[in-house]
N, C-alpha and C positions, 0 to 999 in steps of 0.2 A: 323398792316398795315405798309408798308414801304413808306418813303418819296421818292421823285424822286432820291435822291442821295443814295438810298437803305439803309438808316439808319432808325431804328425804331423811332416812335414818343416818345416824352418825357413822363416819368412816374413821377407824382408829388410826392415829398418827403413830410414828415410830416411838415417841416418848410414852404414849399411852400403852403401846404394845409391851414396852419394857416394864411398865408398872403392872400390867396384867400378869406378865410372867413372874414378877416378884410376888404378887398376891397368890399365884398358883403354887409357888415354892413354899409359901407360908401356910398352905393348906386350905385356902379359901375355896369355896365351891363356885362352879361356873355361873350358876344363876345369879348369885349376888354380884359377882364381878360384871356380868353382862348388864344387869340393871343399872349399875353405876354409869356405864358409858352409853346407854341407850342402844345396845346392839343385841343380837340374839346369841344364844349359847354356842352356835356354830362358829361365830367369829372368834370367840374365846378359844375354841378348839383349833381354829386356823392359826392363831398365835402360838398355842402350845406345841403344835406339830410342825411349825415352821412354814406353813403355806402363806402366811401373811407376815411381812417384815422378817425374813429369814435370819437376819443377823442380831435379832433382839435378844436371843438366849445368852450370847457371850456378854453383852452389855448388862443384862439383868444379873448374871452371876457376878460380874465385876462389882456392881453396886450392892448386891445383896450380901456379898462376902462369903460365898460358898466355894 
């Protein structure tokens, strides 16, 4: 899907997916996280449930300290 300026939506990198997971562990809500990265809430759910960057959880836990 294209934004009004005709550029594509952002695709989350592995590092961003790790940061997303850390924010989810901290209790932040999907909509605020999605707005930060210019993605929809479905991409945040994809990160949470491992459909996008499946190894991000282990890295997030390692960095978050849980």
